[in-house]
C-alpha positions in Angstrom: -27.4 21.4 -25.0 -24.4 20.4 -22.9 -23.4 21.2 -19.3 -20.5 23.7 -18.8 -18.0 23.7 -16.0 -20.4 25.0 -13.4 -23.0 22.4 -14.3 -25.5 24.7 -16.0 -26.7 23.9 -19.5 -25.2 25.8 -22.4 -26.8 25.9 -25.8 -24.4 26.0 -28.8 -24.9 28.0 -31.9 -26.1 25.0 -34.0 -28.7 24.1 -31.4 -29.9 27.8 -31.2 -30.3 27.9 -35.0 -32.1 24.6 -35.1 -34.6 25.6 -32.3 -35.2 29.0 -33.8 -36.0 27.5 -37.2 -38.5 25.1 -35.5 -40.1 28.1 -33.8 -40.5 29.9 -37.1 -41.9 26.8 -38.8 -39.6 27.2 -41.7 -36.1 26.3 -42.6 -34.1 29.6 -42.3 -30.6 30.1 -43.6 -27.7 30.3 -41.2 -26.9 33.9 -42.2 -30.5 35.0 -41.5 -30.5 33.4 -38.1 -27.1 34.9 -37.3 -28.6 38.3 -38.1 -31.6 37.6 -35.9 -29.4 36.8 -32.9 -27.2 39.8 -33.6 -29.9 42.4 -34.4 -31.9 41.8 -31.3 -28.9 42.9 -29.2 -27.7 45.7 -31.5 -27.8 49.2 -29.9 -28.0 52.7 -31.3 -29.4 53.1 -34.8 -28.3 55.7 -37.3 -30.6 58.6 -38.4 -30.9 57.1 -41.9 -33.3 54.3 -42.3 -30.9 52.4 -44.6 -27.2 52.1 -44.5 -26.4 49.2 -46.9 -29.0 49.2 -49.7 -29.3 52.1 -52.1 -32.3 54.5 -51.9 -34.0 52.7 -54.8 -33.3 49.2 -53.4 -34.6 50.3 -50.0 -37.8 51.6 -51.6 -38.4 48.2 -53.2 -37.7 46.4 -49.9 -40.3 48.7 -48.2 -42.9 48.0 -50.9 -42.3 44.2 -50.9 -42.5 43.9 -47.1 -45.6 46.0 -46.9 -47.3 43.8 -49.5 -46.3 40.6 -47.7 -47.3 41.8 -44.2 -49.5 44.9 -44.4 -51.0 46.6 -41.4 -54.4 45.2 -40.4 -55.7 44.9 -36.9 -52.1 44.0 -36.1 -48.9 46.0 -36.9 -47.6 45.6 -40.4 -44.0 45.0 -41.5 -43.4 48.8 -41.9 -44.7 49.4 -38.3 -42.1 47.1 -36.8 -39.1 48.2 -38.9 -38.8 45.2 -41.2 -37.1 47.2 -44.0 -34.5 48.5 -41.7 -33.9 45.0 -40.4 -33.5 43.7 -44.0 -31.0 46.5 -44.7 -29.0 45.4 -41.7 -29.2 41.7 -42.8 -28.1 42.7 -46.3 -25.1 44.7 -45.1 -23.8 42.5 -42.3 -25.0 38.9 -42.8 -25.9 38.0 -46.3 -23.0 36.3 -48.2 -21.6 38.0 -51.3 -23.6 35.5 -53.4 -26.8 36.2 -51.6 -26.2 40.0 -52.0 -25.7 39.5 -55.7 -28.9 37.5 -56.1 -30.9 40.0 -54.0 -29.6 43.0 -55.9 -30.2 41.4 -59.3 -33.6 40.4 -58.1 -34.5 44.0 -57.3 -33.2 45.1 -60.7 -35.3 42.3 -62.4 -38.4 43.2 -60.4 -38.1 46.9 -61.5 -37.5 45.7 -65.1 -40.7 43.5 -65.0 -42.7 46.4 -63.4 -41.6 48.8 -66.1 -42.4 46.3 -68.8 -45.9 45.5 -67.4 -46.9 48.8 -65.9 -44.5 51.5 -67.1 -43.1 52.3 -63.6 -40.7 51.0 -61.1 -42.1 48.5 -58.5 -42.2 51.0 -55.5 -44.4 53.4 -57.4 -47.0 50.8 -58.6 -50.4 50.6 -57.0 -50.9 47.8 -54.4 -52.9 45.7 -56.9 -50.1 46.1 -59.5 -47.4 45.2 -57.0 -49.4 42.1 -56.0 -49.6 41.0 -59.6 -45.9 41.4 -60.1 -45.1 39.5 -56.9 -47.5 36.7 -57.7 -45.6 36.2 -61.0 -42.3 36.0 -59.0 -43.8 33.5 -56.6 -45.1 31.3 -59.4 -41.7 31.4 -61.1 -40.1 30.1 -58.0 -37.8 33.1 -57.8 -34.8 32.7 -55.5 -34.9 36.5 -54.8 -38.5 36.5 -53.8 -38.0 33.5 -51.5 -35.2 35.3 -49.7 -37.2 38.6 -49.6 -40.2 36.7 -48.1 -37.9 34.8 -45.6 -36.3 38.0 -44.4 -39.7 39.8 -44.1 -41.3 37.1 -42.1 -38.3 36.5 -39.9 -37.8 40.2 -39.3 -41.5 40.6 -38.4 -41.8 37.7 -36.0 -38.5 38.5 -34.2 -39.4 42.1 -33.6 -40.1 43.2 -30.0 -43.4 44.8 -30.9 -44.8 41.7 -32.5 -43.5 39.5 -29.7 -45.2 41.7 -27.1 -48.3 42.9 -28.9 -49.2 40.1 -31.4 -47.9 36.9 -29.7 -48.1 36.0 -26.1 -44.9 37.0 -24.4 -43.8 36.1 -20.9 -40.3 37.2 -20.2 -40.1 35.2 -17.0 -42.6 32.3 -17.3 -44.1 30.7 -14.4 -45.0 27.0 -14.1 -44.8 25.1 -17.3 -48.1 23.5 -18.5 -47.7 21.2 -21.5 -51.2 21.4 -22.8 -53.3 24.5 -22.3 -56.4 25.5 -24.3 -55.5 28.5 -26.4 -58.6 30.3 -25.1 -56.9 30.3 -21.6 -53.9 32.2 -22.9 -55.5 35.0 -24.8 -56.1 33.1 -28.1 -52.5 33.9 -29.1 -49.5 31.6 -29.7 -46.4 32.1 -27.5 -43.3 34.1 -28.5 -40.2 32.2 -27.6 
């Protein structure tokens, strides 16, 4: 961070990306973080859930995100709009190369699903979907890595998760460097 003309500190884009990736605990691509920063300030959504992916692609994205982060005692990926967020990322922030990898990955996922279970991925049972996704994870699939990255990033940057799952204090009080987690509701802090 560097001081601006008025003396206050200004964070540049590079610093924001670096800090956000540290918060998430993973290395996140620049296009993904750009989308996070943009999507949080984006107003009015269309009536359709998806605007950039095809109906079939969107169905696969819904199924994958639901298998990665299902609803439990906390909201799941579908509850916080992760598929819609991935659709936004796909349309506005992924590079052409990333879009190609993502689209081909969905096509390959459906091909594998048909071969193993005689149906497209979105129509498989949860156990069958898990089996197909485990195969992708073990094969070190670039598509699956991107789908998982987008799902996790979309989930943890959603307002609902920040307010209901993580501790959230919009205007924090005094900073205390070392506090037992039991004193703050047994939740990590949203940043």
